[in-house]
N, C-alpha and C positions, 0 to 999 in steps of 0.2 A: 806665462811662460812655461813650456813643458819640461818635465822632469829631466835632469841629466842624466845620461847612461851610468850605471854603477861602475863601469869600467873606467871612467874618468876619476883620477886620483882626487882624495878628499879635499885636499887644499885648493885644488883647481876649482872643484864644485863650489867650495865655500866663497873662493874669491870672484867668482863668476855671479853668485848671487848677490855679494855685496855690491858689485859694479851695477848691477841691475837696479838696486835700491837707490843709488845716488842719484841726485836731482842737480840739474844745471842750476846755476846761480839765480837768486831772485831779482827780478827787475825792482826798482824803486817803488813801483805801484804795487807789485805783489808782495814785497816785504810789508808796506803800509797795509795793505788788505789783511795780511797774514797776522799782524801785530793787534788789529782790530777784532779779530775772531778770536785771539787769545784773550784780550781783555775783556770781550763779553764774556768768554766762558768763566774768567776768574769772578767777574761782577754775578754772574747767575748762580755760582755754586757758592756764594755766601749767604749768611743767614737773612732771611727775607724780613729785615725790620721795617719800620715805619717809611724810613727814607727810600729804600730800595723798591718797597711796594709802590710808593707815590711815583718812582721814576719809571714804572712799568710801560706807560705808553711811548716814552722816549726810546726806552730799550728795544721795544718791538718794533717801532719804525726804524731804527738803526739795523735791526736784523733783516727787516722787509727790504731793505735798501743795498743789502750785501750782494756782492757780484755772485752769480750761480756757482755752487759747488757742492760737493757732499755735506760739508760741515755747515754750510749755509742752510741747506735743506733741514738738517738734525735740530739746528737752534732754532729754526722756524718753528718746528713741531713742538719744540719745548715751550716757546714764548706764547703759543696758541693756548697752551694749558696754563702757564703762569700768569697770564694777563686775566684768565677767567676765574680764578680762585678766589675766594674769600681770604683776608688776611690770616685770620686765626686758622684756617685749614692749611695755608701755606707752612706756617710756623710749626704746627703740629707734624705736618708731612716731613719737613726738613730734620726735626728732633728725631723722629721716629727713624728716619732713612740714615742720617749720618752719625747721630750721636748715640743711639742704642744698638747698632749693628756692626760688628767687628768687621765683617766682609766689605762693608761698604764706608769704613772710615776714610776721612779725608787726609789722614796723615801718611804720607808717602813710604817714610821708611818703615812704619810698622809692619808693611807687608815682606819688605825683604830681610829686617832684622828682627821683629816681633819685640818682646819684652827682654832685651839683652843689652850688655855693655856695648856691643857694636852699635846699636841704634843711638845711644848718645854720642859716639865718635862721628858716625853719619851726619847727626844734627850739626856737630861742631863743624865738620868739614863743609856743609851746605852754607851754612852762615859766613864761614871765611870766604867761600866762592862768592857770594852776594857782595861783601865787603870788597874783595880783590875787583870786581866789576865797577866799584863805585856806587854800589846801591846800599842804601841804608835803611833797612826796614824799620817800621816804628816800635818792633818788640811786643805788638799786641798778639801776635801768634808765633807759633814754632815755625822755624824756616821750611819744614817740609809739608806745612799746610797746602792743599793743592791750590787754592786761590792765589796763594802768595807766590809758588812755584809758577803759576801761568802768569802773574804779572812781570815775575823776571823775565820769563821767556819773551813777552811782550816787548818789554824794554831793551833787553839785549840781543834780540835776533836769532834766526835758526841755528846757528853754530853753538856757541857758548851758552846763549840764553834757554835754549831747548834742551841742553844736555842733561840735566836733571831728569826732565820728563822721559827722554830717551832710557836713562839709566833705571827708571822705576816703570818701565812699559809693562812689565808683568803684574805689578800691582794695580796699575791703571786697568789692564784686562780683566783681572780678578773682579775689581770693583764694578767694572762695567757689566760682567756676567750677574753680579749679585743685584745690581738694579734692575736688570732685565727680568731675573727671576721673580722678584718682587713686584714687577710691572710699574716701576717707579717711572714718571716722566723724565727725572734726572738722567735716564739712561742714554736720553738724546744728546746731552751736553757731553758725557763720556764718548759716545759715538762720533760726536764731531771732533774732539780732541784726538781719538785714535786714528781718525781719517786723515790727520796732518802728519803722523808719526810714521815711521818706516814699518811695513808690515810684520806681523809676529811671525817668527821662525817656528820650525816644528819644535825646537827645544824650549822656545818660549811657552808653546801651547802645553807641551808636557809639564813643564815647572808650574804652570797655572793650574792644571788638573791637580797636580799633587798638592800645592798650596791650598786650594779648595778643599781637599781632602782631608790633610793633615793640620792646617793652620800653620802660621809663622813660628820660628823657634821661640822658646821659653827659657826663663831663666830666674831663679827665685831670690838671688841676692846681687848686691853690688850694683843696682840700676840708678846710680844717680851720678853719672858723669856729665848732665847738661843741666846747668842752672841748678834751682833749688829743689826742683819736683822730682817725683818718684814714679816711674811707670809701675802699672799695676802687674800683679803675677799673672801668668797665663790662666785664661778662662774668666778673668775679671777687668778686663780691659775697659778703662773708662777715659774717654776723650778728654784733653783739657778743655776749661770752660771756652764758651764760644766768644771770639773777639767780635767787636762791632765791625761791621763792612767798612773796606777801605775804599770808598767810591770816590771817582776821579771827579773832583768839582769842575766847573757846574755841570748838573746833569739836565738843566733845563732846555738843552738842545743837544742832537746827535752828535755835534761837534765836541760835546764834553766827553764823549767815549773814546776820543782819538788821541 
């Protein structure tokens, strides 16, 4: 879409752009395909333990059978790498990528709120959203862990289910940039996810650039509003311990992922 003339009032330009981003309702088949994409992303962003490593042939076959789309292309690029690596190399890369780097943390509220009290409230709100939708997580991970949010999106659909992903789109954009900068194959999974979300606006891109330069907000005291854990002070962020993958049993066939 070509840029709108500056003579058009700002509110009109904003609403026209919003209208162009709206999609027609998904057909049942499209909704099923989208849910499968989200579930695959959730699975592939989990720690590559022995169970997930053993399931790689099934996961790769499921990805190969996806309907053609930008997301499917990105996931195929990732699984080509994922299936070729030795298990210990996969584990090392995962820890180095997601546990030791702040800009590629899998905890979404960290990007928006940093180590502040607001992050604790955001976690509570997200957990309440899950419960209100009738979804009770096992408590093994914080509710803002990206694989958890992706599973919720797969279960509840593009509207309310994907709302947390849309809310944290800027964090996802920063995560993708960080993964691309380090040339991590996980950049393909984030690219697949971003291809399903509304395009980034100019304001989004500006905010991402500022976040990349300055980092998220920080706060030194009063950081225990969620559970019994405490967030690290700025500059010493340590992600929570990695929970076991929440695989969808059985994984002995592609249907196990649906």
